[in-house]
C-alpha positions as semicolon CSV with decimal commas, in nm:
position;residue;x (nm);y (nm);z (nm)
1;X;-8,410;4,872;1,855
2;X;-8,814;4,809;1,853
3;X;-8,892;4,817;2,252
4;X;-8,789;5,204;2,177
5;X;-8,962;5,251;1,946
6;X;-9,239;5,116;2,078
7;X;-9,188;5,295;2,358
8;X;-9,109;5,589;2,219
9;X;-9,539;5,756;2,052
10;X;-9,608;5,575;2,423
11;X;-9,435;5,907;2,588
12;X;-9,500;6,169;2,329
13;X;-9,850;6,126;2,354
14;X;-9,872;6,086;2,745
15;X;-9,871;6,401;2,803
16;X;-10,163;6,529;2,591
17;X;-10,336;6,230;2,605
18;X;-10,296;6,146;2,999
19;X;-10,278;6,454;3,148
20;X;-10,515;6,779;3,281
21;X;-10,428;7,129;3,149
22;X;-10,321;7,329;3,371
23;X;-10,178;7,723;3,383
24;X;-9,834;7,766;3,375
25;X;-9,812;7,818;3,720
26;X;-10,010;7,511;3,833
27;X;-9,770;7,321;3,632
28;X;-9,406;7,525;3,708
29;X;-9,588;7,463;4,101
30;X;-9,690;7,070;4,060
31;X;-9,270;7,011;3,844
32;X;-9,130;7,204;4,211
33;X;-9,352;6,979;4,373
34;X;-9,204;6,680;4,183
35;X;-8,857;6,769;4,113
36;X;-8,861;6,850;4,599
37;X;-8,914;6,402;4,595
38;X;-8,671;6,372;4,319
39;X;-8,390;6,570;4,528
40;X;-8,474;6,437;4,790
41;X;-8,386;6,067;4,696
42;X;-8,148;6,207;4,464
43;X;-7,941;6,462;4,605
44;X;-7,859;6,807;4,507
45;X;-7,563;6,692;4,288
46;X;-7,764;6,392;4,085
47;X;-8,108;6,535;4,031
48;X;-8,207;6,589;3,629
49;X;-8,442;6,714;3,463
50;X;-8,510;6,371;3,287
51;X;-8,646;6,256;3,653
52;X;-8,823;6,454;3,715
53;X;-9,021;6,443;3,383
54;X;-9,037;6,082;3,419
55;X;-9,203;6,219;3,816
56;X;-9,435;6,407;3,639
57;X;-9,530;6,233;3,356
58;X;-9,472;6,481;3,091
59;X;-9,224;6,476;2,831
60;X;-8,848;6,670;2,899
61;X;-8,861;6,923;2,718
62;X;-9,168;7,056;2,912
63;X;-8,899;7,069;3,258
64;X;-8,671;7,231;2,997
65;X;-8,975;7,477;2,966
66;X;-8,909;7,572;3,284
67;X;-8,613;7,517;3,427
68;X;-8,394;7,588;3,178
69;X;-8,062;7,492;3,269
70;X;-8,007;7,238;3,561
71;X;-7,828;7,591;3,769
72;X;-8,202;7,686;3,786
73;X;-8,369;7,443;3,880
74;X;-8,117;7,368;4,198
75;X;-8,183;7,755;4,237
76;X;-8,515;7,734;4,221
77;X;-8,509;7,393;4,447
78;X;-8,272;7,584;4,692
79;X;-8,553;7,847;4,699
80;X;-8,849;7,669;4,835
81;X;-8,686;7,564;5,104
82;X;-8,523;7,803;5,184
83;X;-8,845;7,978;5,208
84;X;-9,045;7,740;5,367
85;X;-8,858;7,723;5,694
86;X;-8,792;8,055;5,639
87;X;-9,153;8,152;5,647
88;X;-9,326;7,931;5,878
89;X;-9,044;8,074;6,139
90;X;-9,113;8,407;6,046
91;X;-9,521;8,298;6,088
92;X;-9,418;8,099;6,438
93;X;-9,211;8,411;6,563
94;X;-9,495;8,611;6,528
95;X;-9,729;8,513;6,724
96;X;-9,837;8,721;7,049
97;X;-9,703;8,500;7,273
98;X;-9,417;8,459;7,598
99;X;-9,061;8,434;7,408
100;X;-8,980;8,121;7,595
101;X;-9,348;7,981;7,415
102;X;-9,263;8,125;7,094
103;X;-8,914;7,939;7,084
104;X;-9,015;7,599;7,174
105;X;-9,347;7,679;6,942
106;X;-9,055;7,641;6,682
107;X;-8,903;7,319;6,769
108;X;-9,229;7,199;6,781
109;X;-9,370;7,315;6,431
110;X;-9,019;7,211;6,302
111;X;-9,005;6,921;6,398
112;X;-9,385;6,828;6,269
113;X;-9,233;6,944;5,922
114;X;-8,959;6,646;5,915
115;X;-9,303;6,431;5,924
116;X;-9,542;6,618;5,664
117;X;-9,305;6,788;5,453
118;X;-9,010;6,586;5,421
119;X;-8,827;6,666;5,133
120;X;-8,853;6,977;5,199
121;X;-8,605;6,806;5,550
122;X;-8,360;6,559;5,354
123;X;-8,301;6,885;5,131
124;X;-8,245;7,084;5,355
125;X;-8,053;6,825;5,504
126;X;-7,827;6,729;5,212
127;X;-7,726;7,114;5,137
128;X;-7,619;7,182;5,485
129;X;-7,321;6,955;5,423
130;X;-7,317;7,096;5,068
131;X;-6,956;7,277;5,125
132;X;-6,925;7,457;4,753
133;X;-6,907;7,753;4,623
134;X;-7,226;7,674;4,446
135;X;-7,455;7,619;4,729
136;X;-7,240;7,695;5,043
137;X;-7,272;8,096;5,073
138;X;-7,554;8,073;5,003
139;X;-7,658;7,827;5,230
140;X;-7,446;8,034;5,474
141;X;-7,705;8,292;5,454
142;X;-7,999;8,102;5,445
143;X;-7,845;8,086;5,844
144;X;-7,766;8,392;5,927
145;X;-8,114;8,522;5,841
146;X;-8,260;8,254;6,034
147;X;-8,065;8,330;6,344
148;X;-8,129;8,686;6,269
149;X;-8,515;8,571;6,349
150;X;-8,378;8,329;6,617
151;X;-8,200;8,592;6,821
152;X;-8,468;8,901;6,765
153;X;-8,690;8,649;6,951
154;X;-8,406;8,572;7,237
155;X;-8,419;9,009;7,300
156;X;-8,740;8,964;7,346
157;X;-8,738;8,779;7,627
158;X;-8,433;8,932;7,795
159;X;-8,632;9,241;7,805
160;X;-9,043;9,061;7,923
161;X;-8,747;8,865;8,180
162;X;-8,845;8,541;8,042
163;X;-8,470;8,486;7,940
164;X;-8,198;8,596;8,116
165;X;-8,121;8,946;8,049
166;X;-7,706;8,835;8,119
167;X;-7,753;8,522;7,839
168;X;-7,549;8,544;7,560
169;X;-7,899;8,557;7,251
170;X;-7,599;8,507;7,002
171;X;-7,444;8,232;7,097
172;X;-7,838;8,090;7,247
173;X;-7,965;8,171;6,893
174;X;-7,646;7,919;6,762
175;X;-7,785;7,625;6,998
176;X;-8,112;7,617;6,897
177;X;-8,063;7,651;6,527
178;X;-7,814;7,416;6,528
179;X;-7,945;7,169;6,688
180;X;-8,243;7,159;6,448
181;X;-7,961;6,907;6,270
182;X;-8,033;6,600;6,587
183;X;-8,418;6,735;6,573
184;X;-8,458;6,614;6,210
185;X;-8,239;6,302;6,269
186;X;-8,469;6,224;6,579
187;X;-8,765;6,249;6,305
188;X;-8,682;6,038;6,022
189;X;-8,531;5,782;6,276
190;X;-8,868;5,759;6,446
191;X;-8,800;5,855;6,743
192;X;-9,158;5,863;6,967
193;X;-9,281;6,134;7,049
194;X;-9,195;6,171;7,447
195;X;-8,784;6,133;7,343
196;X;-8,877;6,392;7,121
197;X;-9,070;6,620;7,461
198;X;-8,719;6,512;7,655
199;X;-8,532;6,667;7,395
200;X;-8,722;6,970;7,409
201;X;-8,718;7,016;7,759
202;X;-8,306;6,954;7,716
203;X;-8,263;7,188;7,480
204;X;-8,465;7,463;7,596
205;X;-8,329;7,454;7,994
206;X;-7,987;7,460;7,800
207;X;-8,122;7,768;7,669
208;X;-8,293;8,025;7,882
209;X;-8,208;7,793;8,218
210;X;-8,552;7,622;8,262
211;X;-8,738;7,401;7,970
212;X;-9,029;7,732;7,882
213;X;-9,355;7,781;7,968
214;X;-9,523;7,529;7,699
215;X;-9,324;7,243;7,843
216;X;-9,461;7,289;8,160
217;X;-9,696;7,038;8,254
218;X;-10,080;7,189;8,253
219;X;-10,215;7,272;8,600
220;X;-9,794;7,335;8,696
221;X;-9,823;7,640;8,947
222;X;-9,559;7,921;8,737
């Protein structure tokens, strides 16, 4: 009991003495960053407000102020992961490049994000296997939006002539989007760059019949 009493004042005073004042928006952003780290370690079913408070160095009520229930907290984390991946895809696919190059850019960009934003990737992997009512329909909606982005580029490639018009754009989109799981696992397990590049080339060849413009060595004739 004496140990508990000794620690109690420290917990109450830490947020006041040790932390800078932040705007509500900045504080929420800080808590979200901590939530991503906790959810990446603990999983969708285990992460709790108290762990996020400990990660951020704030009181538990502070976390509840921004995320009043666990449902709100989980929804906010999934919103962040959803937005991160969808906005990255939209940004890549909006680039004025040949369709096959854009598809390869998307693969490479996603691979880079697994290293630069590992929490997003790990939560996404967890979410993709959470076949439970509270998570699953939302994940299916996310996948449909991602498929639509990739499929639009494939159809553009068919019109441009960089992708065969006889190919099935929907099936190709599913193959590319589905490959993200293996790509994430390869990055997390530390696959060397040359192995990743070989994977990209093999996948692009399976989808469009050749590695794609961005995969050709520089100086090689088209």
